[in-house]
KELO-335444 format. One record per residue (C-alpha): x negated, y negated, z negated; residue in three letters. Coordinates in steps of 0.001 Angstrom, whole numbers, plus 500000, padded with zeros to 6 digits. Layout:
BEGIN
XYZALA ...
//
This chain:
BEGIN
500000500000500000UNK 498187496911501299UNK 499510493506500238UNK 498156490772502484UNK 496340487936500642UNK 496619489673497243UNK 494157487849494990UNK 492551489687492094UNK 494059487315489504UNK 497544488014490891UNK 497179491501489365UNK 494507491215486679UNK 495372487692485507UNK 498291486089483715UNK 500509486281486807UNK 500023490030486954UNK 501059490452483330UNK 504136488279483860UNK 505329489343487308UNK 503855492834487798UNK 504536494664484505UNK 504607498170485991UNK 501287497684487763UNK 499828496255484561UNK 501052499317482657UNK 499388501666485150UNK 496125499747484899UNK 496102499629481104UNK 497502503034480165UNK 498204505053483294UNK 496125507572485215UNK 494368505038487410UNK 491039503396488199UNK 490956499648488754UNK 488347497591490601UNK 487822494142492045UNK 486843494749495674UNK 484674492058497243UNK 485459491296500888UNK 482720489808503043UNK 483490486791505249UNK 485314486290507546UNK 488266486919505252UNK 490956487416507888UNK 493143490464508377UNK 491706492344511355UNK 488040492355510220UNK 489138493385506738UNK 491175496326508055UNK 488078497370509988UNK 485987497162506827UNK 488515499201504835UNK 488772501974507426UNK 485223502084508880UNK 483155501003505887UNK 481166498675508155UNK 480767494903508059UNK 482571493087510911UNK 481149489790512172UNK 482614486339512807UNK 483433487294516413UNK 486245489357514886UNK 487955486103513892UNK 488639485576517616UNK 489603489217518120UNK 492043488844515219UNK 494331486955517644UNK 494500489921520029UNK 493225493070518334UNK 491857495666520769UNK 491771499373519968UNK 489115500283517406UNK 486592502658518990UNK 484210502785516017UNK 484334505898513827UNK 486934505409511078UNK 489060507218508509UNK 492268507007510584UNK 490681508646513642UNK 489069511333511478UNK 492417512031509804UNK 494139512416513169UNK 491382514770514381UNK 491912516852511233UNK 495628517213512007UNK 496884514771509366UNK 500333513356510086UNK 500305509607509482UNK 503150507080509260UNK 502725503316509298UNK 505033500374508553UNK 503892496750508496UNK 501519494382510274UNK 501291495366513941UNK 497513494823513848UNK 497227498442512673UNK 499191499678515683UNK 496878497763518031UNK 493716498975516292UNK 494869502604516117UNK 497126503283519133UNK 498680506757519346UNK 497389507645515874UNK 500700507482513987UNK 503528509982514393UNK 505913507189513380UNK 505424503449513042UNK 507263500137512878UNK 505073497078513425UNK 505941493570512254UNK 504419490431513752UNK 502260488238511523UNK 502652484944513394UNK 506102483897512094UNK 504476482327509056UNK 507661480688507780UNK 509271484125507294UNK 508332485816504033UNK 511530487824503466UNK 512516489749506596UNK 508896490589507380UNK 508724492616504137UNK 512295493922504227UNK 511494495490507607UNK 508846497569505830UNK 510782498429502668UNK 513911499558504532UNK 512103502749505601UNK 510982503798502110UNK 514115505548500821UNK 514157507942503779UNK 510445508515504251UNK 509767509223500560UNK 512334512043500630UNK 510702513661503640UNK 507784516039503456UNK 506605515867507053UNK 503722513419506547UNK 500289513428504920UNK 499378509729504930UNK 501723506741504561UNK 500366503210505111UNK 502353500082504210UNK 501134496558505006UNK 503179493720503444UNK 502738490200504890UNK 505157488119502816UNK 502681487023500132UNK 500237485765502758UNK 502992483772504467UNK 504017482139501187UNK 500393481142500633UNK 500208479481504035UNK 503482477649503444UNK 503098476369499883UNK 499900477725498312UNK 499134480064495382UNK 500878477877492788UNK 504257478070494516UNK 507174479450492458UNK 507793481810495391UNK 504600483696494497UNK 506093485053491276UNK 509224486362493004UNK 507145488046495699UNK 504827489689493142UNK 507862491028491268UNK 509208492436494542UNK 505881494163495248UNK 505794495559491696UNK 509251497093492119UNK 508206498670495419UNK 505081500124493818UNK 507206501557490999UNK 509599503139493518UNK 506732504784495419UNK 504940505987492300UNK 508007507486490627UNK 508914509243493888UNK 505419510729494157UNK 505564511912490537UNK 508904513643491189UNK 507430515385494229UNK 504391516532492244UNK 506613518279489692UNK 507944520467492508UNK 504780520998494568UNK 502218520930491730UNK 499696519080493936UNK 498512515562493011UNK 498935512578495319UNK 496831509434495613UNK 498412505975495690UNK 496111503082496643UNK 497106499461495970UNK 494825496879497558UNK 494593493561499378UNK 492755492778502580UNK 491580489342501420UNK 492442486723498841UNK 493917483247498989UNK 492242479872498491UNK 493673477140496294UNK 495201475595499410UNK 496812478887500473UNK 494496479632503388UNK 491758482229503865UNK 488778482963506097UNK 485884481544504084UNK 483772482872501200UNK 485200481268498056UNK 485780483534495056UNK 489542483277495465UNK 489315484444499089UNK 486866487350498731UNK 488002489005495477UNK 490912491414495865UNK 492323494139493572UNK 491740497800494352UNK 493713500276492227UNK 493577504054492691UNK 496555505798491058UNK 496831509584490754UNK 497933512174488223UNK 494618513918488958UNK 492821511184487028UNK 492409511378483276UNK 494653509076481298UNK 492468506505479596UNK 492930502832478770UNK 491641500397481360UNK 490308496880480880UNK 492617494672482894UNK 490578491587482063UNK 487188492843483266UNK 487570495475486010UNK 484404496709487696UNK 483307494877490847UNK 482768496998493973UNK 482491496385497715UNK 485555496606499934UNK 483580498900502259UNK 483413501513499465UNK 487039502507500084UNK 486294504208503434UNK 483827506678501902UNK 486138507298498932UNK 489189508015501104UNK 487160510265503411UNK 485909512361500491UNK 489366512464498909UNK 491013513655502142UNK 488255516134502942UNK 487121514182506024UNK 483668513219507323UNK 482522509789506144UNK 482585507278509070UNK 479109507269510576UNK 478609503474510404UNK 479919503097506856UNK 477650501165504488UNK 479886501823501483UNK 479246504160498581UNK 481653506567496928UNK 483613505149493986UNK 482379507611491388UNK 485280507228488895UNK 487564508813491512UNK 485640512132491295UNK 484585511896487659UNK 487091514546486599UNK 485797517134489089UNK 483273519861488157UNK 479617518790488233UNK 478907520955491278UNK 481585519155493321UNK 480475515750492051UNK 476905516345493215UNK 478116517744496538UNK 480226514646497235UNK 477405512292496247UNK 474979514241498454UNK 477303513933501474UNK 477499510161501012UNK 473728509841500523UNK 472974511892503662UNK 475315509703505732UNK 473715506469504459UNK 470175507798504940UNK 470952508732508568UNK 472312505246509176UNK 469157503786507634UNK 466942505895509907UNK 468825504645512973UNK 468505500964512050UNK 465197500610510183UNK 461965501817511880UNK 460063501947508573UNK 462871503705506719UNK 460486506008504814UNK 459162503010502884UNK 462616501890501831UNK 463252502294498052UNK 466708503747498696UNK 465338506482500966UNK 462696507431498384UNK 465368507591495672UNK 467505509785497929UNK 464656512264498517UNK 463987512410494779UNK 467699513079494135UNK 467660515879496735UNK 464720517587495026UNK 466387517343491628UNK 469638518605493158UNK 467786521638494518UNK 466428522398491029UNK 469921522091489574UNK 471354524506492176UNK 468689527108491327UNK 469577526907487640UNK 473297527042488503UNK 472888530169490661UNK 471008531812487806UNK 474231531261485813UNK 472345529162483327UNK 474901527452481098UNK 472425525926478700UNK 472080522282477771UNK 469205522044480272UNK 471645522502483180UNK 473973519828481799UNK 471171517305481229UNK 469671517970484651UNK 473090517534486285UNK 473485514169484539UNK 470036513123485751UNK 470767514174489352UNK 474065512305489305UNK 472396509132488038UNK 469660509448490666UNK 472217509833493456UNK 474200506814492254UNK 471035504673492149UNK 470108505841495656UNK 473603505089496992UNK 473574501612495489UNK 470127500794496933UNK 470883502276500356UNK 474183500402500590UNK 472555497061499724UNK 469710497638502181UNK 472084498526505020UNK 474375495578504278UNK 471417493201504543UNK 470261494886507747UNK 473681494538509401UNK 473794490820508554UNK 470440490140510277UNK 470303488981513890UNK 467466488840516415UNK 467109485060516489UNK 464140485168518886UNK 466061487111521544UNK 469108484883521095UNK 467005481736521644UNK 465315483226524726UNK 468717484092526191UNK 470025480572525498UNK 467019478995527248UNK 467484481273530271UNK 471167480340530533UNK 470341476622530405UNK 467493476927532903UNK 468286475273536268UNK 466275475031539511UNK 464919471506539938UNK 466489469219542563UNK 464404466348543969UNK 467196463781543601UNK 468669465049540312UNK 468229463184537084UNK 469791463734533659UNK 471719460827532266UNK 471695459896528597UNK 475235461243528283UNK 474132464621529668UNK 471364464770527058UNK 473801463920524248UNK 476205466672525340UNK 473383469225525642UNK 471877468389522235UNK 475314468433520607UNK 476114471839522098UNK 472762473297521014UNK 473114471834517521UNK 476592473305517155UNK 475402476741518283UNK 472468476666515844UNK 474773475640512981UNK 476779478859513462UNK 473808480816512132UNK 474815480061508526UNK 478122480975506911UNK 478294477633505061UNK 478291475747508359UNK 480932478102509734UNK 483193477440506749UNK 482774473685507223UNK 482619473765511041UNK 485207471008511263UNK 482629468603509778UNK 480311469375512702UNK 483131468697515145UNK 483963465393513444UNK 480376464247513936UNK 480100465516517524UNK 483392463944518662UNK 482472460578517134UNK 479017460728518729UNK 480473461595522130UNK 482994458744521935UNK 480262456236521063UNK 478085457538523911UNK 480994457151526347UNK 481634453667524991UNK 477990452738525597UNK 478161454147529137UNK 481343452233529979UNK 480112448930528516UNK 476788449188530315UNK 478486449748533670UNK 480899446929532975UNK 478554444175531778UNK 475192444966533387UNK 476669445242536870UNK 473937445104539519UNK 471148445355536929UNK 471983448960536026UNK 470498451997537725UNK 471390452478541397UNK 473061455828540840UNK 475297454302538143UNK 476355451103539954UNK 478777450406542724UNK 476070449463545283UNK 476562452954546580UNK 479680451682548304UNK 477463450030550944UNK 475888453412551559UNK 479247454879552582UNK 479954451907554864UNK 476571452142556569UNK 476990455837557291UNK 480226455392559181UNK 478671454752562646UNK 476261457604562210UNK 479115459938561328UNK 480973458921564465UNK 477913459684566607UNK 477320462940564775UNK 473689461932564216UNK 473695462427560458UNK 473512465830558830UNK 475165467230555743UNK 471914467115553756UNK 471444463415554538UNK 474975462622553415UNK 474682464240549963UNK 472513461499548344UNK 474995458866549519UNK 477857460841547964UNK 475962461170544728UNK 475467457420544588UNK 479182456857544072UNK 479642457014540278UNK 483015457933538821UNK 482193455760535815UNK 481749452551537822UNK 484142449836536672UNK 483487447291539420UNK 486346448645541518UNK 488858448452538658UNK 491291445608538135UNK 491120443416535036UNK 493651445199532833UNK 492264448589533892UNK 488793447504532748UNK 490139446502529365UNK 491976449818529077UNK 488778451732529891UNK 486791449673527381UNK 489366450136524616UNK 489981453872525127UNK 486910455130523153UNK 487907452992520164UNK 491488454251520334UNK 490177457840520374UNK 487894457112517395UNK 490826455636515454UNK 492988458688516208UNK 490165461020515143UNK 489851459149511840UNK 493582459457511196UNK 493545463166512050UNK 490578463690509726UNK 492509462101506863UNK 495651464076507653UNK 494451467388506219UNK 491440468284504064UNK 490255471734505056UNK 487269474019504508UNK 485991474959501049UNK 483951472115499560UNK 486455469267499927UNK 489765471112500224UNK 490855469815496803UNK 490687466142497788UNK 493936464236498452UNK 494929463642502066UNK 497785462213504112UNK 499298465653504624UNK 499763466246500887UNK 501008462676500436UNK 503643463092503152UNK 504801466538502011UNK 505197465534498367UNK 508770465224497146UNK 508374461465496534UNK 507656460658500187UNK 510280462613502103UNK 511707459404503553UNK 508364458420505107UNK 507891461936506487UNK 511425461920507896UNK 510844458646509745UNK 507501459865511114UNK 508999463183512241UNK 511946461467513940UNK 509682458982515757UNK 507402461805516909UNK 510304463789518357UNK 511686460673520070UNK 508260459969521576UNK 508024463525522892UNK 511411463114524549UNK 510498459719526026UNK 507236460983527529UNK 508655464176529024UNK 512179463209530138UNK 511024461192533176UNK 510014464390534959UNK 513151466337534011UNK 516552466833535543UNK 519698465832533671UNK 520281469413532488UNK 516704469687531252UNK 516993466349529452UNK 520124467477527604UNK 518571470840526721UNK 515385469207525473UNK 517297466640523419UNK 519356469383521776UNK 516222471439521143UNK 514375468536519488UNK 517483467726517453UNK 517596471375516373UNK 513965471173515262UNK 514746468211513019UNK 517920469815511654UNK 516022473004510813UNK 513365471055508926UNK 516072469129507096UNK 517925472349506232UNK 514859473874504559UNK 514173470646502655UNK 511103469324504476UNK 512783466139505743UNK 516006464228505053UNK 519146463655507077UNK 519958459934507557UNK 522833460150505059UNK 520691461794502383UNK 518893459840499684UNK 515278460217498630UNK 514601461711495192UNK 512567458689494105UNK 515507456360494925UNK 517820458519492831UNK 515347458538489941UNK 515169454733490000UNK 518950454475489562UNK 519076457049486772UNK 519611455139483499UNK 517196455860480686UNK 518435456499477178UNK 
//
């Protein structure tokens, strides 16, 4: 059961105690193991599903792929389960259906782009539960709930809607768990229920960056096979989100995905006999060591590989004692030592591989960039100052994407680049306007004489195509000498108008991580005290859209567009975002309320 944008404090904090009592009970007193799973950036849905099912670390390119998820070809738990004959059912975010086509015997996907809907999108998942929980024709059931994420995008983590949604999720978890317990009484075989989130939620309700609120998600494993012992809901152990793939593979009796960098969550097998524990740990260590050998040429010098080889030798000694049916304290102590050695090796190997995956060949990337930018020299070509500004800005932006902090605050880079480009254009326009004949020949309008002088030659056919090209190049599209007076003033004012609009847009919404808490025009307009101002602005914007578009429309199209824009305003008024003309603002009502 995956709840989109489920933050760790929504379960392990005060909200969890208040709104998710059944989950809190399972964590504190039930047969469960609780963790805080750390998700690596980018914290968006599709890369996080990949991490959960493959155990690998997706990159920032997956943010783009999140908009149109292709089929996942990398080795993963879902594909391994299908190959093993497991019957899987899925209900929820259609991203799973796109990533794993033809893997589910039954599915019902819901779209994640109707952000304003946080009710139907979850009801379309829950409606299947009563029937599917009574059936016994499936091995794996996956549920992905989107409602909590949509509430976060609409009104943030402090919204009163969050509590209602958490209570709804708690009731669903209770329904699933009690149904599984009833089935176990008849079949006498334990089930595993996993509650997790794909990513968290920032204080503004968004996600994608690397703040603590966005990367920390709850991971709860619930099964009657686990020993009942009290859990610490305030300080659960921190693990990596990639650890779930190896744990699920071992639990389902499947091969661990070959590119997984995660390590087995040992508490999930702690109740098994020592022989099985060591076998499971050995399988995970072998898989990680093979991955290390494929990616690191000097793998033999890696501390994790040396620890793994030491654990293998100790494991061999333990097996010899076990086969001799030695039940002494020596066997127990040696088994404990082997287990500790394996866990140390897994931890070191996982960290080493995670660092290796995050490294890129900067030298090769720079060489490729230079080759792409390389152009054959032309005798009459010359770079203008504006060309240099655009090239340097593009290269600077590309280089800034090498650090996650710059990616999280990429909008700041764009603010700077847009302002710089506008000022460069302003300089270019003013120079062409005021310098006139003193500017460079390829920037001025003297080239017009070149076209006039070539006319007789063209009529005689005595001029070739190659001779004509320099004359064509001399005509600059930025020349203002041919423009009329008001057109010149419009061209001169346009960069400043663009700069003013950019400044207003920058103040409209504070985004990113570092400055997201600062006040902005968006929060001012959406506050309950300024609905009147927002209503006027919304109405004027819709009227302007109609005025700009209606000139190219037929009468029928004009009527349809007017009704559509009116419907947009009415919808926003119905949900309380703006006011109808006959409604009164809350601050006006409060002024008239007499005080006692």
